[in-house]
Rosetta silent file (secondary structure, phi, psi, omega in degrees, C-alpha in Angstrom):
SEQUENCE: MKFGQAFLLGLLLPVAASALEIVLPTDNDGLLRGREADFYQPTAAGSIESGTFGCVRRGGTRFHEGIDIRSLKRDRRGESIDPIYAVADGEVVFINLRAGLSNYGRYLILRHRWDGVEVHTLYAHLSAVAKGLKVGQPVRRSQVIATMGRSANTREGIPPERAHLHFEVCFLLNNRFEGWNRKRHPDAPPFGSYNGQNFIGIDPAAFLRAFIANPKLKFNEYVARQPIAFTILVGARPFPWLALHPEQIQPRAGKEAVPVAYEIGVTAWGLPIAIWPRAAGELSDAQRRSLQRGAATVARVNDEALKKDCRRLIERTSASWRLSERGQEWLSLLLYNP
SCORE:     score description
SCORE:     0.000 S_00000001
   1 L     0.000  129.264  177.332  -47.757  -39.467   41.017 S_00000001
   2 L   -63.530  154.451  176.725  -45.671  -36.334   41.645 S_00000001
   3 H   -57.841  -41.461 -178.203  -47.363  -32.985   41.157 S_00000001
   4 H   -56.632  -38.529  179.631  -44.938  -32.219   38.329 S_00000001
   5 H   -71.642  -41.738 -179.833  -46.143  -35.306   36.479 S_00000001
   6 H   -65.052  -41.818  178.862  -49.807  -34.590   37.181 S_00000001
   7 H   -62.192  -41.775  179.524  -49.445  -30.983   36.074 S_00000001
   8 H   -59.103  -46.242 -178.750  -47.701  -32.106   32.907 S_00000001
   9 H   -63.079  -42.765 -178.918  -50.513  -34.474   31.977 S_00000001
  10 H   -67.926  -33.695 -175.749  -53.163  -31.860   32.621 S_00000001
  11 H   -79.864  -31.271 -167.134  -51.286  -29.185   30.724 S_00000001
  12 H  -106.260    7.311  176.944  -50.207  -31.119   27.665 S_00000001
  13 L   -85.359  123.905   -3.673  -53.250  -33.103   26.555 S_00000001
  14 L   -77.105  145.966 -175.246  -53.255  -33.502   23.626 S_00000001
  15 H   -60.735  -33.103 -176.222  -49.471  -33.774   23.569 S_00000001
  16 H   -71.265   -4.645 -175.123  -49.256  -32.870   19.895 S_00000001
  17 H   -66.779  -26.584 -175.391  -50.710  -29.424   20.595 S_00000001
  18 L  -149.079  148.803  174.666  -47.301  -27.857   21.295 S_00000001
  19 L   -75.472  -21.275  179.933  -43.606  -28.529   20.827 S_00000001
  20 L   -85.739  137.304  175.011  -43.069  -27.190   24.350 S_00000001
  21 L  -132.112  107.801 -168.266  -43.580  -29.481   27.321 S_00000001
  22 L  -130.505  142.157  173.743  -43.186  -27.565   30.558 S_00000001
  23 L  -122.811  166.883  173.119  -43.890  -28.162   34.245 S_00000001
  24 L   -71.992  152.922 -177.215  -43.703  -25.924   37.292 S_00000001
  25 L   -78.984  -10.906  176.089  -40.354  -25.991   39.132 S_00000001
  26 L  -141.416  177.673  177.492  -41.921  -26.955   42.495 S_00000001
  27 L   -76.433   -6.836 -179.284  -45.118  -28.513   43.812 S_00000001
  28 L   -75.106  110.931 -178.291  -46.453  -25.052   44.628 S_00000001
  29 L  -110.224   21.273 -179.921  -49.262  -24.435   42.111 S_00000001
  30 L   -57.260  -31.117  179.069  -50.699  -21.297   43.721 S_00000001
  31 L   -59.657  -37.800 -176.010  -49.864  -19.339   40.559 S_00000001
  32 L   -80.927  -19.775 -177.881  -52.290  -21.482   38.560 S_00000001
  33 L   -99.970    8.372 -178.966  -55.049  -21.273   41.157 S_00000001
  34 L    70.965   21.946 -178.598  -54.989  -17.500   41.456 S_00000001
  35 L  -110.635   69.331 -175.082  -53.480  -17.777   44.950 S_00000001
  36 H   -63.316  -32.817  179.366  -50.468  -15.503   44.573 S_00000001
  37 H   -64.939  -25.756  176.956  -50.120  -15.053   48.327 S_00000001
  38 H   -85.677  -17.354 -173.240  -49.580  -18.822   48.559 S_00000001
  39 H   -95.959  -49.847 -174.862  -47.143  -18.870   45.643 S_00000001
  40 E   -85.231  140.909  172.887  -44.724  -15.955   46.053 S_00000001
  41 L   -97.542  114.364  179.446  -42.281  -15.649   48.936 S_00000001
  42 L   -71.341  162.741  168.927  -41.990  -11.990   49.990 S_00000001
  43 L   -75.991 -174.838  178.480  -38.795  -10.351   51.184 S_00000001
  44 L   -61.342  -23.064  178.981  -38.512   -9.120   54.758 S_00000001
  45 L   -63.972  -27.775  171.158  -40.492   -6.064   53.650 S_00000001
  46 L    97.453  -10.115 -178.409  -43.518   -8.360   53.492 S_00000001
  47 L   -81.777  138.186  177.816  -45.227   -7.369   50.228 S_00000001
  48 H   -57.958  -37.137 -178.395  -46.228  -10.178   47.861 S_00000001
  49 H   -56.866  -30.631 -176.204  -45.021   -8.019   44.965 S_00000001
  50 H   -66.068  -14.860  176.501  -41.443   -8.238   46.267 S_00000001
  51 H   -94.778    1.903 -177.956  -41.353  -11.908   45.248 S_00000001
  52 L   -95.144 -176.548 -176.825  -42.360  -11.181   41.663 S_00000001
  53 L   -91.236  141.488  171.366  -40.340  -10.212   38.569 S_00000001
  54 E   113.267 -155.045 -176.364  -39.313   -6.661   37.717 S_00000001
  55 E   -82.442   73.645 -170.523  -38.898   -3.353   39.555 S_00000001
  56 E  -122.276    2.390 -178.438  -40.344   -4.680   42.804 S_00000001
  57 E  -111.245  152.459  176.573  -37.575   -4.193   45.376 S_00000001
  58 L    50.366   54.178  176.801  -36.652   -1.151   47.490 S_00000001
  59 L    67.035   26.487  178.764  -39.734    0.827   46.650 S_00000001
  60 L    88.222    8.004 -177.572  -39.547   -0.009   42.954 S_00000001
  61 L   -98.969   -8.213 -178.501  -35.954    1.108   42.507 S_00000001
  62 E  -123.681  135.434 -176.285  -34.303   -2.316   42.347 S_00000001
  63 E   -86.507  135.017  175.360  -34.872   -4.947   39.681 S_00000001
  64 E  -107.262  121.216 -169.137  -35.614   -8.573   40.633 S_00000001
  65 L   -72.467  -22.655 -175.378  -34.433  -10.960   37.902 S_00000001
  66 L  -141.195 -148.832  175.352  -36.816  -13.832   38.584 S_00000001
  67 E  -126.504  149.773  178.800  -39.572  -15.005   40.909 S_00000001
  68 E  -108.218  118.574 -173.935  -39.340  -16.345   44.454 S_00000001
  69 E  -102.827  128.141 -174.553  -41.516  -19.422   45.071 S_00000001
  70 E   -68.510  148.792  176.355  -42.693  -20.197   48.602 S_00000001
  71 L   -76.768  145.903  176.015  -41.912  -23.451   50.382 S_00000001
  72 L  -111.758  -26.063 -171.060  -44.671  -25.997   51.053 S_00000001
  73 L  -125.352  134.920 -179.297  -42.803  -28.743   52.910 S_00000001
  74 E  -135.973  153.542  176.326  -40.579  -28.565   55.982 S_00000001
  75 L   -88.023 -173.515 -175.868  -38.767  -31.001   58.212 S_00000001
  76 L   -64.804  -23.077  178.914  -38.947  -31.094   62.021 S_00000001
  77 L   -86.492   -2.809 -178.587  -36.389  -28.319   62.279 S_00000001
  78 L    87.291    9.829  179.625  -38.478  -26.037   60.074 S_00000001
  79 L   -87.045  142.632  179.838  -36.127  -26.316   57.105 S_00000001
  80 E   -65.597  138.510  176.752  -37.571  -26.443   53.582 S_00000001
  81 L  -130.661   18.814 -179.098  -37.465  -29.849   51.899 S_00000001
  82 L   -61.066  132.704  172.708  -39.465  -29.103   48.719 S_00000001
  83 E   -71.622  145.857  176.512  -38.148  -30.995   45.663 S_00000001
  84 E  -108.857  130.363 -177.107  -37.096  -28.827   42.706 S_00000001
  85 E  -106.459  146.372  166.327  -37.984  -30.081   39.227 S_00000001
  86 L   -66.222  126.833 -175.174  -36.437  -29.425   35.821 S_00000001
  87 L   -74.460  -17.960 -179.258  -39.187  -27.450   34.088 S_00000001
  88 L  -160.095  167.331  172.931  -38.365  -28.990   30.699 S_00000001
  89 L   -57.135  143.130  179.072  -35.955  -31.318   28.940 S_00000001
  90 E  -176.411 -158.688 -178.428  -32.499  -29.817   28.849 S_00000001
  91 E  -137.467  137.434  174.950  -28.860  -30.091   29.834 S_00000001
  92 E   -72.436  122.738  179.595  -27.062  -29.140   33.031 S_00000001
  93 E  -113.921  -14.567 -179.721  -24.567  -26.414   32.117 S_00000001
  94 E  -159.804  138.938  172.947  -23.566  -25.071   35.522 S_00000001
  95 E  -136.945  126.774  172.056  -23.631  -26.036   39.201 S_00000001
  96 E  -114.522  115.719 -179.466  -22.307  -23.880   42.055 S_00000001
  97 L   -99.930   -4.485 -178.931  -22.110  -25.741   45.366 S_00000001
  98 L   -99.302   94.817 -172.042  -20.183  -23.028   47.243 S_00000001
  99 H   -56.742  -34.555 -175.239  -22.936  -20.828   48.634 S_00000001
 100 H   -70.579   -7.978 -177.810  -20.578  -18.058   49.740 S_00000001
 101 H   -85.994   -9.356 -173.912  -19.475  -17.270   46.192 S_00000001
 102 L  -152.448  148.094  174.070  -22.790  -15.828   45.040 S_00000001
 103 L   -72.121   -7.525  168.809  -25.886  -14.056   46.329 S_00000001
 104 L   -76.606  -11.137 -173.428  -27.705  -16.903   44.547 S_00000001
 105 L    65.839 -140.852  171.903  -26.155  -19.233   47.119 S_00000001
 106 E   -75.219  130.828  179.394  -26.056  -22.755   45.722 S_00000001
 107 E  -150.793  160.525  176.170  -27.540  -22.670   42.247 S_00000001
 108 E  -139.025  157.639 -177.311  -27.696  -24.542   39.003 S_00000001
 109 E  -130.238  134.399  173.653  -28.506  -23.652   35.414 S_00000001
 110 E  -110.749  146.294  174.996  -30.108  -25.757   32.683 S_00000001
 111 E  -108.841  138.493 -179.685  -29.935  -25.016   28.968 S_00000001
 112 E  -132.939  166.498  168.570  -32.924  -25.690   26.703 S_00000001
 113 E  -128.781  109.120 -177.107  -33.975  -25.124   23.123 S_00000001
 114 E  -111.330  115.008 -179.104  -37.595  -24.002   22.921 S_00000001
 115 L    50.735   42.415  176.369  -39.034  -23.542   19.434 S_00000001
 116 L    84.147   -0.725 -177.246  -35.528  -23.023   18.100 S_00000001
 117 E  -104.748  128.455  174.405  -34.525  -20.494   20.780 S_00000001
 118 E   -76.915  124.295 -177.925  -31.673  -21.162   23.186 S_00000001
 119 E  -141.728  155.983 -179.880  -32.892  -20.347   26.687 S_00000001
 120 E  -122.528  152.746  168.430  -31.773  -21.155   30.221 S_00000001
 121 E  -120.122  138.742 -174.598  -33.554  -21.802   33.485 S_00000001
 122 E  -121.194  135.478 -175.316  -31.849  -20.896   36.751 S_00000001
 123 E  -127.335  116.313 -169.958  -32.632  -22.405   40.179 S_00000001
 124 E  -128.267  167.083 -177.988  -31.124  -20.636   43.217 S_00000001
 125 E    67.236   31.859 -175.635  -30.846  -20.637   47.038 S_00000001
 126 E   -71.772  149.291  170.541  -30.766  -24.446   47.012 S_00000001
 127 E   -85.844  -30.762  179.281  -30.023  -26.496   50.105 S_00000001
 128 E  -159.847  152.980  172.392  -28.672  -29.338   47.955 S_00000001
 129 E   -98.540  144.893 -178.169  -28.302  -30.460   44.356 S_00000001
 130 L   -52.758  137.518 -178.643  -29.615  -33.922   43.448 S_00000001
 131 L   -58.254  129.659  177.179  -27.059  -36.642   44.097 S_00000001
 132 L    87.804   -7.415 -179.559  -25.044  -37.502   41.012 S_00000001
 133 L   -70.449  130.938 -175.762  -26.165  -34.491   38.975 S_00000001
 134 L  -135.240  155.316  174.188  -23.271  -33.238   36.858 S_00000001
 135 L   -61.545  136.655 -178.196  -22.504  -30.575   34.280 S_00000001
 136 L    93.446   -8.703 -177.364  -23.107  -31.925   30.787 S_00000001
 137 L   -82.360  133.577  173.035  -25.791  -34.339   31.961 S_00000001
 138 E   -73.479  146.894  175.598  -29.141  -34.341   30.121 S_00000001
 139 E  -128.796  157.247  179.485  -32.231  -33.974   32.294 S_00000001
 140 L  -110.113  151.122  176.729  -35.893  -34.653   31.636 S_00000001
 141 L   -56.403  143.973 -178.140  -38.852  -32.483   32.534 S_00000001
 142 L    75.874   -3.496  177.647  -40.191  -33.284   36.028 S_00000001
 143 L   -69.812  134.476  176.115  -36.832  -34.792   37.036 S_00000001
 144 E   -71.501  121.889 -177.053  -35.846  -33.839   40.605 S_00000001
 145 E  -114.248  -14.103 -176.361  -32.678  -31.766   40.292 S_00000001
 146 E  -168.287  179.864  174.361  -32.378  -30.171   43.735 S_00000001
 147 E  -124.297  136.741  179.964  -33.950  -29.367   47.099 S_00000001
 148 E   -61.103  149.799  179.911  -35.276  -25.950   48.045 S_00000001
 149 E  -157.326 -150.322 -176.277  -33.302  -24.040   50.632 S_00000001
 150 L  -147.434   28.079 -178.283  -32.095  -20.682   51.869 S_00000001
 151 L   -72.206  145.404  177.642  -28.426  -20.538   50.872 S_00000001
 152 L  -159.883 -179.982 -176.670  -26.849  -17.176   50.078 S_00000001
 153 L   -92.244   33.887  172.604  -23.473  -15.454   50.334 S_00000001
 154 L  -120.582  159.001 -177.499  -24.005  -14.352   53.942 S_00000001
 155 L   -61.028  -41.354 -177.093  -23.084  -16.251   57.097 S_00000001
 156 L   -82.454  -21.204 -173.315  -26.692  -16.581   58.210 S_00000001
 157 L    69.400 -159.019  177.813  -28.153  -17.178   54.774 S_00000001
 158 L   -87.062  140.697  179.059  -31.868  -16.531   54.316 S_00000001
 159 L   -57.219  145.626 -177.421  -34.040  -16.988   57.455 S_00000001
 160 H   -53.619  -38.171 -177.797  -35.716  -20.435   57.602 S_00000001
 161 H   -69.258  -15.142  178.397  -39.205  -18.936   57.411 S_00000001
 162 H  -112.258   20.519  174.334  -38.317  -17.292   54.091 S_00000001
 163 L   -56.400  140.351 -177.009  -36.708  -20.303   52.396 S_00000001
 164 E  -164.006  169.766  169.612  -37.680  -20.287   48.718 S_00000001
 165 E  -101.084  122.453  168.052  -36.695  -21.090   45.155 S_00000001
 166 E   -88.654  120.314 -172.370  -35.448  -18.160   43.112 S_00000001
 167 E  -125.328  133.334  178.730  -36.358  -19.153   39.552 S_00000001
 168 E  -128.823  145.793  164.805  -35.442  -17.489   36.257 S_00000001
 169 E  -111.970  111.180 -164.024  -36.184  -18.033   32.579 S_00000001
 170 E  -145.060  171.579 -176.241  -33.237  -16.228   31.070 S_00000001
 171 E  -126.658  141.816  175.766  -30.786  -15.706   28.226 S_00000001
 172 E   -75.416  120.486 -179.033  -26.995  -15.681   28.111 S_00000001
 173 L   -71.123  -39.903 -175.201  -25.946  -12.186   27.029 S_00000001
 174 L  -153.510  122.309 -178.997  -22.457  -13.138   25.889 S_00000001
 175 L   -79.787    7.385  172.877  -20.757  -16.532   25.752 S_00000001
 176 L  -117.540   28.440 -174.597  -17.399  -14.753   26.105 S_00000001
 177 H   -56.437  -39.054 -172.740  -18.378  -13.091   29.349 S_00000001
 178 H   -58.694  -41.526  178.525  -15.393  -14.294   31.363 S_00000001
 179 H   -63.916  -41.788  177.858  -12.919  -12.272   29.301 S_00000001
 180 H   -63.716  -42.981 -173.545  -15.078   -9.146   29.621 S_00000001
 181 H   -73.787  -36.706 -175.489  -15.574   -9.608   33.365 S_00000001
 182 H   -68.610  -23.675  175.256  -11.999  -10.366   34.347 S_00000001
 183 H   -69.072  -26.794 -178.448  -10.862   -6.998   33.001 S_00000001
 184 H   -98.603  -34.930 -175.788  -13.230   -5.369   35.493 S_00000001
 185 L  -135.119   80.544 -176.125  -13.197   -7.885   38.336 S_00000001
 186 L   -58.852  -25.570 -177.159   -9.948   -9.909   38.367 S_00000001
 187 L   -99.194   17.975 -178.976  -10.997  -11.704   41.571 S_00000001
 188 L   -63.824  149.112  177.702  -14.447  -12.745   40.319 S_00000001
 189 L   -56.600  150.119 -176.132  -15.565  -16.331   41.091 S_00000001
 190 L   -79.538   64.736 -176.977  -14.586  -18.861   38.399 S_00000001
 191 L   -96.496   -0.422 -176.734  -18.096  -19.188   36.968 S_00000001
 192 L    60.954 -132.481  179.737  -17.144  -18.709   33.311 S_00000001
 193 L   -82.005   -4.454 -170.903  -20.144  -17.397   31.400 S_00000001
 194 L   -97.375   29.754  170.030  -22.573  -18.537   34.109 S_00000001
 195 L   -76.209  138.336 -177.751  -22.243  -15.499   36.329 S_00000001
 196 H   -56.911  -27.433  179.743  -25.655  -14.005   37.139 S_00000001
 197 H   -64.319  -20.801 -176.350  -24.540  -10.668   35.673 S_00000001
 198 H   -94.089    9.329  179.985  -24.420  -12.376   32.262 S_00000001
 199 E  -120.566  142.040  175.748  -28.089  -13.429   32.301 S_00000001
 200 E  -144.218  140.652 -168.380  -31.190  -11.444   31.531 S_00000001
 201 E  -135.363 -163.736  175.288  -34.652  -12.862   31.302 S_00000001
 202 E  -118.694  168.774  179.011  -38.386  -12.634   31.009 S_00000001
 203 L   -71.106  110.196 -177.858  -41.057  -12.835   33.683 S_00000001
 204 H   -60.894  -38.631 -177.732  -41.353  -16.591   34.387 S_00000001
 205 H   -66.536  -43.365  179.097  -44.817  -16.254   35.928 S_00000001
 206 H   -63.171  -39.598  178.177  -46.207  -14.299   32.972 S_00000001
 207 H   -64.979  -44.802  179.619  -44.767  -16.870   30.570 S_00000001
 208 H   -61.301  -41.655  178.412  -46.233  -19.796   32.502 S_00000001
 209 H   -63.326  -43.240 -179.022  -49.653  -18.145   32.569 S_00000001
 210 H   -64.157  -38.852 -178.531  -49.490  -17.417   28.823 S_00000001
 211 H   -69.370  -38.339  178.760  -48.462  -20.992   28.051 S_00000001
 212 H   -67.226  -38.588  178.893  -51.254  -22.449   30.159 S_00000001
 213 H   -68.366  -29.024 -178.374  -53.776  -20.168   28.477 S_00000001
 214 L  -142.239   88.034 -178.498  -52.491  -21.211   25.036 S_00000001
 215 L   -61.982  -11.180  175.769  -50.619  -24.569   24.908 S_00000001
 216 L   -89.250    3.384 -178.155  -49.870  -23.889   21.223 S_00000001
 217 L   -55.571  134.186  175.752  -47.838  -20.837   22.196 S_00000001
 218 L   -97.901  128.001 -174.213  -44.510  -20.546   20.383 S_00000001
 219 H   -63.093  -40.798 -179.670  -41.680  -19.389   22.596 S_00000001
 220 H   -61.556  -36.897  178.945  -39.930  -17.401   19.859 S_00000001
 221 H   -72.017  -36.122  179.026  -43.154  -15.494   19.191 S_00000001
 222 H   -63.654  -44.868  178.992  -43.718  -14.897   22.891 S_00000001
 223 H   -62.176  -42.147 -177.992  -40.250  -13.374   23.303 S_00000001
 224 H   -64.706  -19.774  179.809  -40.754  -11.205   20.221 S_00000001
 225 L   -87.339   -2.706  176.736  -43.919   -9.774   21.801 S_00000001
 226 L   -63.064  142.568 -173.931  -42.073   -8.353   24.810 S_00000001
 227 L   -68.761  126.762  175.028  -42.432   -4.547   24.801 S_00000001
 228 L   -79.775  123.367  179.853  -39.573   -2.662   23.172 S_00000001
 229 L   -93.582  -31.548  178.265  -38.673    0.328   25.355 S_00000001
 230 E  -161.184  163.866  173.778  -35.881    1.710   23.176 S_00000001
 231 E  -122.908  147.471  179.742  -33.625    0.855   20.257 S_00000001
 232 E  -118.670  131.824  178.589  -29.856    1.234   20.043 S_00000001
 233 E  -100.736  121.648  178.915  -28.013    1.816   16.795 S_00000001
 234 E  -128.106  155.638  178.185  -24.510    0.253   16.632 S_00000001
 235 E   -62.894  144.671 -179.809  -22.060   -0.196   13.801 S_00000001
 236 L   -64.339  122.341 -179.388  -22.380   -3.441   11.842 S_00000001
 237 L  -162.139  156.146  173.660  -19.969   -5.934   13.360 S_00000001
 238 L   -74.873  135.034  170.557  -20.071   -9.545   14.517 S_00000001
 239 L  -145.782  152.497 -167.535  -20.970   -9.961   18.176 S_00000001
 240 H   -54.396  -35.556 -177.605  -22.000  -13.134   20.029 S_00000001
 241 H   -58.178  -33.842 -179.376  -25.703  -12.314   20.440 S_00000001
 242 H   -61.989  -40.457  179.389  -26.144  -12.448   16.645 S_00000001
 243 H   -77.407  -33.605 -179.774  -24.947  -16.061   16.565 S_00000001
 244 H   -70.865  -32.110 -174.810  -26.782  -17.008   19.768 S_00000001
 245 L  -135.806   64.276  178.448  -30.095  -15.581   18.524 S_00000001
 246 H   -63.322  -21.269  179.792  -30.263  -15.502   14.726 S_00000001
 247 H   -64.567  -17.270 -178.532  -34.066  -15.745   15.041 S_00000001
 248 H   -86.395  -14.212 -177.281  -34.077  -12.100   16.142 S_00000001
 249 E   -75.756  118.976 -174.171  -32.462  -10.741   12.971 S_00000001
 250 L   -81.207  145.609  177.682  -35.236   -9.169   10.907 S_00000001
 251 L   -65.736  149.537 -178.626  -35.443   -9.570    7.100 S_00000001
 252 L  -104.808  140.718  178.667  -34.362   -6.584    5.045 S_00000001
 253 L   -74.844  -45.499 -178.630  -36.409   -5.047    2.259 S_00000001
 254 L   -98.367   81.679 -172.912  -33.434   -3.650    0.330 S_00000001
 255 L   -73.030  -12.983 -178.381  -31.103   -6.620    0.209 S_00000001
 256 L   -74.639  -22.636 -178.356  -28.861   -5.015   -2.392 S_00000001
 257 L   -89.448  135.220  179.506  -27.485   -2.505    0.140 S_00000001
 258 L   -76.720  128.637  179.268  -24.804   -3.657    2.563 S_00000001
 259 E   -67.361  137.008  177.553  -25.841   -2.987    6.175 S_00000001
 260 E  -108.576   -6.116 -176.763  -23.633   -0.501    7.993 S_00000001
 261 E  -154.345  161.876  169.040  -25.449   -0.748   11.331 S_00000001
 262 E  -118.768  133.203  171.446  -27.721   -2.846   13.502 S_00000001
 263 E  -102.421  118.502 -172.963  -30.690   -1.337   15.275 S_00000001
 264 E  -105.303  119.603  176.763  -31.320   -3.409   18.403 S_00000001
 265 E   -86.017  129.646 -168.739  -34.773   -3.384   20.010 S_00000001
 266 E  -131.554  142.244  172.902  -34.502   -3.725   23.789 S_00000001
 267 L   -73.781  168.881 -178.862  -36.903   -4.140   26.717 S_00000001
 268 L   -59.758  -29.165 -177.803  -36.797   -1.648   29.590 S_00000001
 269 L   -95.821    2.637  169.714  -34.663   -4.060   31.621 S_00000001
 270 L   104.648   17.210  178.033  -32.158   -4.724   28.818 S_00000001
 271 L   -91.723  117.355  173.882  -33.262   -7.864   26.942 S_00000001
 272 E   -68.076  135.001 -179.863  -32.645   -7.619   23.170 S_00000001
 273 E  -130.666   -7.971  177.278  -35.654   -8.994   21.289 S_00000001
 274 E  -157.878  144.482 -179.268  -35.255   -7.786   17.699 S_00000001
 275 E  -134.029  124.760  179.726  -32.376   -6.726   15.439 S_00000001
 276 E  -112.483  116.910  171.549  -32.765   -4.755   12.203 S_00000001
 277 E   -66.582  134.801 -178.048  -29.808   -4.502    9.761 S_00000001
 278 E  -122.421  131.017  173.920  -29.662   -0.896    8.489 S_00000001
 279 E   -84.704  163.746 -176.211  -28.109    0.389    5.263 S_00000001
 280 H   -57.588  -36.086 -178.107  -26.464    3.817    5.122 S_00000001
 281 H   -68.233  -13.638  179.206  -29.475    5.280    3.305 S_00000001
 282 H   -90.057   -3.544 -174.647  -31.733    4.424    6.250 S_00000001
 283 L  -106.999  153.597  174.387  -29.738    6.534    8.702 S_00000001
 284 L   -78.363  164.650  177.766  -29.738   10.254    9.406 S_00000001
 285 H   -58.745  -41.514 -178.912  -26.593   12.316    8.909 S_00000001
 286 H   -64.401  -38.984  179.085  -26.176   12.580   12.682 S_00000001
 287 H   -67.304  -39.901  178.659  -26.473    8.816   13.077 S_00000001
 288 H   -64.506  -41.053  178.956  -23.906    8.184   10.356 S_00000001
 289 H   -64.144  -40.457  179.086  -21.479   10.633   11.974 S_00000001
 290 H   -62.721  -43.452  179.052  -21.987    8.960   15.344 S_00000001
 291 H   -64.656  -35.976  178.533  -21.274    5.519   13.878 S_00000001
 292 H   -64.006  -28.707  177.292  -18.123    6.834   12.211 S_00000001
 293 L   -84.075   -4.357 -178.981  -16.916    7.873   15.669 S_00000001
 294 L    81.797   15.929 -177.410  -17.694    4.371   16.943 S_00000001
 295 L   -97.681  147.297  174.542  -20.463    5.619   19.212 S_00000001
 296 L   -88.048  149.905 -177.395  -23.836    3.968   19.799 S_00000001
 297 E  -125.683  136.694  169.892  -27.005    6.025   19.390 S_00000001
 298 E   -76.069  113.596 -173.046  -30.407    5.750   21.019 S_00000001
 299 E   -89.467  -46.497 -178.241  -32.551    5.644   17.886 S_00000001
 300 E  -138.961  150.768 -178.876  -36.129    5.275   19.170 S_00000001
 301 E  -135.223  134.945  175.644  -37.815    5.443   22.571 S_00000001
 302 L  -107.093   99.282 -174.711  -41.173    4.087   23.773 S_00000001
 303 H   -58.561  -36.862 -177.670  -42.096    6.308   26.722 S_00000001
 304 H   -64.789  -45.134 -179.987  -44.908    4.000   27.842 S_00000001
 305 H   -67.586  -29.377 -179.391  -42.637    0.944   28.044 S_00000001
 306 H   -71.330  -12.933  178.104  -39.982    2.958   29.877 S_00000001
 307 L   -62.749  -22.989  179.799  -42.374    3.491   32.764 S_00000001
 308 L   -92.037   12.203 -174.365  -41.404   -0.014   33.912 S_00000001
 309 L   -93.417  123.204  170.118  -37.705    0.887   33.865 S_00000001
 310 L  -122.361   -1.650  178.542  -35.710    1.013   37.093 S_00000001
 311 L   -84.805  -22.150  175.917  -32.381    0.010   35.612 S_00000001
 312 L    55.614   55.226  177.836  -32.047    3.353   33.828 S_00000001
 313 L   -73.808  -25.649  174.526  -30.084    2.055   30.854 S_00000001
 314 E  -125.809  158.410 -179.416  -30.877    5.249   28.959 S_00000001
 315 E  -140.760  150.798 -177.950  -31.320    8.812   30.175 S_00000001
 316 E   -87.756  133.581  171.144  -32.857   11.951   28.730 S_00000001
 317 L  -100.829 -175.721 -179.725  -30.688   14.937   27.875 S_00000001
 318 L   -63.616  -28.554 -174.700  -31.972   18.399   27.055 S_00000001
 319 L  -114.466  -22.130 -172.793  -32.322   17.478   23.385 S_00000001
 320 L  -160.947 -160.483  176.843  -32.487   13.683   23.128 S_00000001
 321 E  -115.577  152.234  176.461  -31.772   10.343   24.793 S_00000001
 322 E  -147.119  163.828  174.220  -28.434    8.679   25.450 S_00000001
 323 E   -66.997  136.247  172.816  -27.050    5.591   27.152 S_00000001
 324 L   -77.325  177.261  176.548  -26.497    6.049   30.877 S_00000001
 325 H   -61.161  -41.717  177.438  -23.296    4.857   32.531 S_00000001
 326 H   -65.342  -38.766  178.644  -25.077    1.616   33.424 S_00000001
 327 H   -65.310  -36.464  178.317  -26.361    1.368   29.857 S_00000001
 328 H   -65.654  -37.850  177.743  -22.870    1.787   28.450 S_00000001
 329 H   -67.775  -41.448  177.274  -21.647   -1.104   30.587 S_00000001
 330 H   -59.430  -45.532 -179.659  -24.616   -3.242   29.473 S_00000001
 331 H   -67.779  -37.026  177.340  -23.858   -2.499   25.805 S_00000001
 332 H   -57.611  -42.592  177.803  -20.151   -3.139   26.333 S_00000001
 333 H   -67.575  -45.553 -178.080  -21.018   -6.640   27.556 S_00000001
 334 H   -58.641  -41.118 -174.246  -23.511   -7.292   24.784 S_00000001
 335 H   -91.513   -6.663 -174.131  -21.037   -6.315   22.043 S_00000001
 336 L   -58.249  125.750 -176.760  -17.874   -7.769   23.601 S_00000001
 337 L  -156.352   80.103 -173.072  -16.115   -9.894   20.984 S_00000001
 338 L   -65.196    0.000    0.000  -12.327  -10.143   21.501 S_00000001
């Protein structure tokens, strides 16, 4: 019995306890045994933290989108041969076999629906994708979808001793990304919406630990519990995230008033997790004037949550907070709707 199958049985008994059925993406179970040094693959800097999620690279100044899982199995040449498993039932939506086109190297993306939420899992730095795997194909949890490797967009790739799986649990920011991106990068690889810049996620390790601790965990509730670092007020308009994640739109107390704005609650790294429709009477004069000019406003800030921020999507002025240049680009992508 494969580890993925054994882990599944141990995790899901009784099966009826949860709608989610999830396995680890490799045979490495160090995360579950409290052996993080055995689980995470560090960068050349050598710290275990550098293989985790968040502001863990370059002295805490660079954000790492996922987790890097260490190899357990190697061939005679020292190359990783660990099988990569689909963590849950889903559908293949993207495969890139040309390692030089992305710093992910060879990678693939699966789409899932967990407790009504559309979510993706991303598997990168692969040496190979499973034979016959194609875009549009359904996959089952524990199905072997690839082999671990060290591919990247450099000639040498990743050194053999640091071969690993880069794994993300992430969300598509905008399903019209290609139009937005080509205006900025006409020579971008033909990845459509499946460019890494268009994905933003949650900490996969923290989610796996939470799910193991509580197999009845609901994914939509887990996402909603992510810490809001700030909120952005934008004029009421249709934009793709609203259709992709209607579960985030909060009920309104005063339904008789037509909303003139959306207040978007965002994590420090830029993941929207809640949206409040706002009527004109709920806004200050300054906010209404800003919306009339078509400008977005930083409405609320959680200083404690911002301590984990290295992306600097917002910045403090002498009197208030505003979107940084990076934040303006992030919002431009989120709201893009040609």
